[in-house]
C-alpha positions as CSV (number, residue, x, y, z in Angstrom):
1,M,0.0,0.0,0.0
2,T,1.5,3.3,-1.1
3,E,1.0,6.4,1.0
4,Q,0.0,9.5,-0.8
5,L,1.6,12.7,0.4
6,K,-0.2,16.0,0.1
7,D,1.6,19.0,-1.3
8,F,2.5,21.4,1.5
9,D,0.6,24.7,1.2
10,I,1.8,27.4,3.6
11,A,-1.5,29.4,3.1
12,E,-3.3,26.6,5.0
13,H,-1.1,27.3,8.0
14,L,-1.3,31.1,8.1
15,T,-4.3,31.2,10.4
16,S,-3.4,34.1,12.7
17,E,-2.1,37.7,12.3
18,E,0.9,36.7,14.4
19,E,1.8,33.8,12.0
20,I,1.4,36.0,9.0
21,Q,3.6,38.7,10.5
22,L,6.3,36.2,11.5
23,Y,6.2,34.5,8.0
24,L,6.5,37.8,6.1
25,N,9.2,39.2,8.3
26,E,11.2,36.0,7.9
27,I,10.8,36.1,4.1
28,L,11.8,39.8,4.0
29,Q,15.1,38.9,5.7
30,E,16.0,36.9,2.5
31,E,15.9,40.1,0.4
32,N,14.6,38.0,-2.6
33,V,12.0,39.9,-4.6
34,E,10.4,36.8,-6.1
35,L,10.2,35.1,-2.7
36,I,8.6,38.2,-1.2
37,L,6.0,38.4,-3.9
38,S,5.3,34.7,-3.5
39,A,4.8,35.2,0.2
40,L,2.4,38.1,-0.4
41,G,0.5,35.7,-2.6
42,D,0.5,33.0,0.1
43,I,-0.9,35.5,2.6
44,A,-3.6,36.7,0.0
45,R,-4.6,33.1,-0.5
46,A,-4.8,32.5,3.2
47,R,-7.1,35.5,3.6
48,N,-9.3,35.1,0.5
49,M,-7.6,36.0,-2.8
50,S,-10.8,37.3,-4.4
51,Q,-11.5,39.8,-1.6
52,I,-7.9,41.0,-1.4
53,A,-8.0,41.6,-5.2
54,R,-11.1,43.6,-4.9
55,D,-9.7,45.6,-1.9
56,A,-6.5,46.3,-4.0
57,G,-8.6,47.4,-7.0
58,M,-7.4,44.5,-9.1
59,S,-8.9,41.5,-10.8
60,R,-8.3,38.1,-9.1
61,E,-6.3,37.0,-12.2
62,G,-4.3,40.2,-12.2
63,L,-3.4,39.7,-8.5
64,Y,-2.3,36.1,-9.2
65,K,-0.1,37.3,-12.1
66,A,1.4,40.2,-10.2
67,L,2.4,37.9,-7.3
68,S,3.6,35.0,-9.5
69,G,7.2,34.2,-10.4
70,S,6.5,35.7,-13.9
71,G,4.9,38.8,-12.5
72,N,6.7,42.2,-12.3
73,P,4.4,44.4,-10.3
74,T,5.1,48.1,-9.8
75,F,5.8,49.3,-6.3
76,A,2.4,51.0,-6.3
77,T,0.8,47.6,-6.9
78,V,2.7,46.0,-4.1
79,M,1.7,48.9,-1.8
80,K,-2.0,48.4,-2.8
81,V,-1.7,44.7,-2.0
82,M,0.0,45.4,1.3
83,K,-2.8,47.8,2.2
84,A,-5.5,45.3,1.2
85,L,-3.7,42.7,3.4
86,N,-3.7,45.3,6.2
87,L,0.1,45.1,6.4
88,K,2.7,47.8,6.1
89,F,6.5,48.1,5.7
90,Q,8.4,49.6,8.5
91,V,11.9,51.0,8.1
92,Q,14.7,50.4,10.5
93,Q,18.5,50.8,10.6
94,S,20.3,48.0,8.7
95,H,23.0,46.2,10.6
96,F,25.1,45.9,7.4
97,A,28.0,48.3,6.8
């Protein structure tokens, strides 16, 4: 008997505001734009992609594309998505010289 493994989907585990903040803050440490966009997509899926798209003034398909590996959203689009997710960036001093 073979056991079927289910694909891991982080969006299923982002069930609290604290988990979402910890996840995104950890991803931001990587400084990888594609990974950051993908994480925003994970959070949007966890919170209801269709509603986030509406709140950001985008189509659902447009939001998926913007946050996909092939997407290249403007900074304005990223900020609209962040606002729709009720998240914001906060600047702090870098520890790098």
